[in-house]
C-alpha positions, 0 to 999 in steps of 0.5 A: 890440092884436091879434097875428098871425103878421106881426110888429107894431112896438110903437108906444105913443101917448106920447113921453117921455124919461128919463135922456136916452133918447128915444122916438118914437111915430111910429117906435117907436124908443128913442134913447140919446144918450150912451154908458152902461149903460141898462135898458130893459124891456118888459112886456106882458099876453098873452091867448089864446082857444085852446090852443097859443098864444104871443107872441114879442118881440124887439128890433132895434138900430141903431148907425148901420149899419142895423137888426140883431136884438140878440144873444141877443134874443128871448123866446117865451112860451106862453100858457094858454088864457083866462088873462092872463099877464104877459111881461117882456122886460128888457135892462140893457146898455151902449149906444153914443152914438146907438144906437137900439132898437125892439121887435117882437111877434108870435104864432103865429096870430091867437088872441092879443091884448094886453090891459089887465087889473085886479088881483084882490082890490083894493077900488079898480080898479087897471089893468095896461096891455097894454103898459108900458115902463120905462127908465132 
């Protein structure tokens, strides 16, 4: 996924559910059908091809009154030129019934991308996806 200064809504290709949480690949929205404590983690592999590049990730939530930026939301990571860096954005919070969450990812300019990489020194090829989501 190429990134620019225009935010890009995260929209993975697959739809799944865990612990009642659902994800819509057409809208990029996670929905929590029941109130409770949930963990939702977004892990991305960022790569820049120039100096002074960064990736910013933030989340929005909707409890029925429209989308708002999560309180204390947002993570900015500076990237080292030419090196893949893993960025982990995790939230373990109480969600209300029907609450929705979506993520936005953008960079300070177009010299940044999200990439699939391989683990070094492993005899068989092990891939690390450009975007990985864990939730429970």
